[in-house]
N, C-alpha and C positions, 0 to 999 in steps of 0.2 A: 246267634249270630247277631243279636239286639240290630237286623238293620242294615248291620253293617256288608252285605256283599257276600256270596258263596266261597264252601271250605269245600274247596277237591281232597283226599285221603288215596292219596297209594302207596303200599310197601313202609306204610308205615310215617309218610309222609307229609305235610298240609301243603296245601298252593290256592295260595289266596287269588279271589278276582278283584274284579277295580266296580271298588265300591260308587255308591252314587258319591254320598259322601268327599271323595276322594274327589273326584270328576270338581264337582261343586268346588272342594276348595280350594286346585287348579286353576281354577282360570278365575279366581279370585283372588287370586292372593298378592297380600302388600296392599289390603285397601289401607287406608287411614282413617280410623272412627269417628262419630260426628263431632267431639269434645277436641278434636286434634292432635288428640297422642296417639305417638307414630307408633307403628306395630312393632313387635318384636322381632330382632333379626341379631344376624352376626356380625352384624359392622355398619356403624352410623357412617363410616366411608363410603362402603358401596352402598347404600340405603338413600346417598346424594348422588349418585352413579343413577340408581335408580328412577330419582325422582327426576333427573336431568331426560329417561330415557320417554319418562311416560308422561310428563310432563307437570305431574305435583308439584314440584320445587318449589311454585311461589304458592302454593293451595299456603288460604291465611292472609295473603296479600288484599287490599280493598280489591271490588273486578274497575277492570279499567272502565265501562262504565256512569257504572255511580259513584266513580272517580270525579271523574265530568258534570255531574247531573250535586255531585254534594256545593254545599255552601261554604263551606273550608277546604282552601288547595289541598291537596293531596300530593308529594311527590314523587314524582314518577316513577321513581323507582322503587315505592308504596305501591304501586298499580300491580296487580298481577296481567300482566302481555295483555296486550289482546290477541296481540299474532303472535304462539309459541311455534318455529320450526323444528321441525324432529331430526334434529343433526342427529345426535345419539342412534334414533333408533336407522336413520339411513346409513349412516358411519355403518353398523349391526349388520344391514340388510348387502350393504356393497362388502364388506370385507368379506361374511360366511356363505355369499356367493361363489368366490371364488375360490375359498376354500372346498367349500361341499355343498355344491350346486351339484345340478346333474352333468355337467358337459366337462367341471371341475373334480371329480369326486374322486379318489386315488382309484387304485383298482389295486385289488390285493387274491394273495394264489401262495399255498404253497407245494412249494415246489416238487420232493421229496416222496410223494405224497399224494396220488390221483384222488383214492377214494376219500384219505381228510377231502383233497382242493371242494371235490367234487361239492360233499357238507358243507361245503365253507361258503359257494357260491353260495346251496339251497336258502343259509341264513340269511347272508345277502340281498335275496334275491324277495324269498316266500318271507323274510320277518321285514319287509319293508324301508331294511336300513338305511339306504342313502335320502328320504325324504322327509324320516326319523331323524337324523342327525341333521339337519341343517339346521335345526332353531338349533340345538348342542350348540353350531360350531358362532348363529348367532351368536348367542349369549359368550360364552368363551370369547368372545371378541368384545363384546361391551365389557364382563366384565373382568377378566384373566385368569376366569376358574368353571367348572360345571359338572357337575354331577350327572352321570346316563344312570338308568337306574334300569334293568330288565326280569322279568318275573315271564309266568308263563298263565296263563287263564283259560281255562276248559280245552288244553293244549295247548294254544296257540301262545305263539311270543309277541310280548307284549313290552316298549321301548320307551322309553321316558325322561325327557330333559328336564332338574329343577335350577333356579335360580340361585346361585350358591352361598349367597347370604343368608337365607335358609337352609341351613345345611350347618351339619358340626359332624366335622371330620377328625376323626384319631385311627394314626398309621404308627406304626411300628418301626424300632430303627435303619433297618432296611429300606424303609419307603413305600413296605403296603399298606392297602387300607386294610384295618382291620374291623372296622364299625363308624358307624355315620351315622347321628339322629337327623330328620328332619322336622321340622318345628317352624308353625308361624301360625298368629293369623290370617282368619280370614271373614268374609263379608257373607252368611250362610243364606243370601234372601228370602230371609223370614225377618218379619220385624215383629218387634212387642205390644202392648195393648194402646204406648202412645202412639206407635205409630215409625217409630224410629230407626233401623236395623237392628239384626242380632251379630254380634258378631259370633266364633267360634274359632278351639283352637285344631288346630289339628298337629299330630307329632306321629312317625312313623320311624320305625328303629331296626338296619340294619346291620348285619355282623357275618359271620364268617362262617355261625352252626348255625343263626335262625332269623326271619322275619315276621318281627313282631306290630301287628298294629293297636293303638288305642283307641279308644271314646272323645268324640267331640266336645270339654265342657264347654260354657258360653263364658267368655271373656272378659274380665271384669278390670276397669278403665278403674278402677278406687284399687285396687292389688299390686303392691311393688311386684310381687312375689305371683309363683303359677299353680295354677289348680293341679289338683290328684288325681291321676289318668289313670283308667283301667285298663286293663288288655282285653282286648276284643277276637283276637285271630291272633293263630299262630304259627308259620309254616318250619318246620324242624327239618332245614335239609340238611342240615351237617357237610356241607360244600366244602368246608374249608377257605373260604376263600367270599365276601362280598358281595351280591348280585348287583355287580355295577362297578364301575369306573369313576374317580374321579379326573378331570381332565385339566389343568394348568398350564398357563404361557409362560416357559420356566421356571426353575425351582427355587427354594430360597429357607433354609434353616429358621427363620424367624415366624415364617406364617406358611396360609396352605393354599394363598392365593396367586402363588407365583413372584417373580424376582421382577415384577415391576409391579408400576403405579396403575389403576385402567388409565385410558387416554382419557379423559372428560375433565379430570383433574388438570390440563394440562392447558384448557382450551376452555373451561369453562366462563373465566370472567369475560371473552370474545362473544360468547352464547345469548350469556345473558344483552350485552350490547346491542350486539343483532337483535334481539326480541324485541328490544325499548327502538332500537333505529326503526323500525319494523313497522309496528305501533303509531312513532310516531307519524311515521312517515301514511300511515294511511290516514292515521284520524285530518291532518294535513288535504290529504287526497279526496276526504272525502267529504272535509269544508268547502273546497275550492269545488263544487261541483252544486252544493244549496251552500252559499257564502251570507256573511251577514248584513240585513239591509240598513242604511244607516241615511238617515233625516233629517234636513237639515232648514234652519228657516223658516218653522212652525214651533209653535207651542205644544205640551201634552196635552192639550183634551183633544185639540184637533189631528194628532195621534191617533189617538181614543175609536176619532173616528173615521180616521182613515181603514184602521185595522177590521173595527166594523163591514164597511163599503170593498171588502178586500174585493170580491167579481168585478166592481166599477173604475174608471175611471177613477185617476186621484188628481184632483183640482190643486195644486201646492202654493199657487200666486207667485204674486211677481221674483217672492225673496226665497220660495222652498226650493227645496232639492233632493232630492235620493241618487242614491248609488248606492252602490254593493263594496265591502270590505275586503279584496280578494287578495289572498296571501301567495307575494314574491314568487316567479317561480322557481327564481336562482334558490331557495334552501328548502326544496322536495331536489332542485338535480343534485345540490353538496350534497343532502342524503341517501340519496340514493345510491352516490361515489360512497360513501361512507361503509353502504352497505355492504358494496361488493366490495370491497378495501377488505372490511372483516371477514365477510365469507372468505376472500382468497386463502388467506390468513390462519384461518377454523382447519380448512382445508389443507395445506403446509405442514401445519404442527401437526397433523393428525396422519396426516399420510394418503389422503385417495384426494384423488382429480378426478370432479366431474365435467367433462368437457360440452359446450353450445355443439344440440345438434348436428350444423352446419359442419364443425371443425370434426366430429365422429366423422361422418361421411367419407369429407376428404381423406381418411388417415385411415382406417378399417381396412383401406388396400393390403392390408400386410399385419398379422400375428407380431413381428417386430419391432414395425410401425408402434403398435398399439403397445410393447412391453416400455417402449422409451419412455411415450409420451404419458405413463404409469408409472414411473418407472419408482417414487417412492413409494407406494400403494405396493409395486413388485418384489419391494425387500417385506416390506411389510408380510408380505401372506406369504413368504418361504421363511421368517422368522416363525412363525405360525402354524404350516405345516408338517413340522418334527414335529409340534408336541401334539396337534390333533392323530396325527398314526399311531404315535406308540399310544395313545390312548381310544382309539379303534382299536388294533390293533390284541390289544389287554380286552378290549370289550370281548369281542367277536369269540377269543381265544374264550374267555369262559363258558360262552354261550351253550361253547359246540361243544364244551368240558360237562354245562350241566346238564344237555340233551343227553350226550350218554349215558350220564349215570342212570335220568330217570328214566332211559329205554334197558339199562340192565333190571332197575326195580321194576316195568311192568307198568312204566306210566306211558301212556302216550301220548305224543307231539304231530303238531302237521310234518314235522320232519321223523322219515321211515330210517330206521338203522339196522341192519343188522345184529339178531342177538348173540351177544359175545364177543363183538365187534373192539378190538381196539386200533387207531392212528398212529403208525408206522412216525408222524411226527404231528407234531403243530404249531410249526415256525410259518412265523406270516408274514411273508413281502409285500410293500404297497409299493404302489409303479404311478409320479401321478402324473396327468397330460397337460400342455402347456398351462397357462394363467388366463391366455388367450385363444381359441377357439382357429385353425387355421382353417387360412381363408382356400380356396382354389387354386389360387398359386402358391400358395405354402405349401402345397400338400405334390403339386409338381413337381415343383423346384427339392421337395426330399426327397420322392418317387424315383427323378431323375439320377439324383447322389445314391440314392441304392442299388441303380442296375449301372452303374460308371464300376460303381465297389463290387460287386458279388461278379461282374465281367471281369474285370479286374483280377479276380479269385483272391481278393484279401482276406474277404470275411464268406460265410456258404448264405445261399440262400437264404437259410431260416433263419439264419441271424439276424439279417436286411430284416425277412418282414418280420419277425420278432419285434428290432427298433424303430421301424414303419409307422408301427401298432401302440408304441411304449411317443412316440412323439405326435402323437396325435391324429395318424393317418389309420380309421380304422375299420379291419375290411370283415370284423366283427367271426376272427377265426378265434377257436379254443385250443382245438392241438394242435398245434404248429408242424407236429413229425406228421402227423397223420397225412395234412394239408401239402407237403410236403412228397408223401407218394402221391398221390390224387397229381399234382402237378407234370411228374417222373414217368406217371402210367396214362397221360390224358393224350389225345389224337392228336398228331401237327396236323394241321392244315397250310393245304399248300395252296399261298397267295394270289400263283398266277393260275388257279383253274378256279 
């Protein structure tokens, strides 16, 4: 295996473990080499988005402090901002927390087959899918697309999310993912004889019949082409589908990244202005704390004497005068107002709202009130949810199918499936909780409404209970038919004794 990890064989199929180099590559994805040559990627537009996410968009510009100390004047926009506000990162975290956060993650269920549904719940819980797919939701929100891969290592389910800019998918005419190549250059963490970092290639090919991993040749910045890769491990699964799912927001006949541009292209000009405004404001504040001393009425020789005896009192004479060149506060105040104006415009275009803590406290008495305050963000999340749900359901269906096939062939996984068992249904239905968690008052109102509806015999108690749970009043009940039987058979208490 050439140090590339372990291979497990069962029933004529190979199942590769996660290698050390693969982990290192994923942790250092998208590093820019020392000669400022950008690493290989699928789209330069998405590479620009990545630059705003991790702050490397300003790499190559003169450092802010170096520009200040330079003898030659360097224009502000030719400098690297001293303060880089991570708006793209904040945007991704804010949206993903409402799409795949712990309290907002969709609940999925197979209604027509209890045994299949039981296996599905084991996959979601045992596979740690909720926290693992949070990173996928973040990439989806920022880049408009993401690839989620799954595989088994020593029988344990592994799920990984990849930046779509380093993935090269191939689809059938019907939209089925037939093949995908993951390829990029990464910082290996090693150095050469001159102490320079060594960059290497990473390549992984996933198809409907096999997963193939290649070696990691050194990246040669002087070469325009790609090196010759050598296959080092193969998983001939023959499942008939790629072990992973491509998720995008929307569909387009001209590309694989959905039907819209990443949000960053609408606001990148505002982000640049905000970063430079913050940097200049900070510089003005810093100068205000240590302003320049101005001396008048004395010659240069006397100035030298004063500087050498700075610990003593200065005798400036009758004509001498010392004062500080201070910045007028109105300039800083204006800059701060401009920053806030940019900040509000960026939020408006990106469709997210970040309120002041005091306002949040006053508005958090109702989930409905929070939805009204965050109206544009609620609309954006509702646009993203169906596409995430589509990919999530398909991913779970593929994982379930792979587990059943592996079990039938004698391969043991962390999920126990009876020998010869075949599900009657694999149709997965998802139910989304409210975007904002319900308050106690919200829950009381919903329960009261449910009781009135049930007492009026408009719907059954079981339907009301399921509706309440779907609305966010979760009693932790999985089997409502059994719960109704318990209700009907429970002892009635006499409140007068």
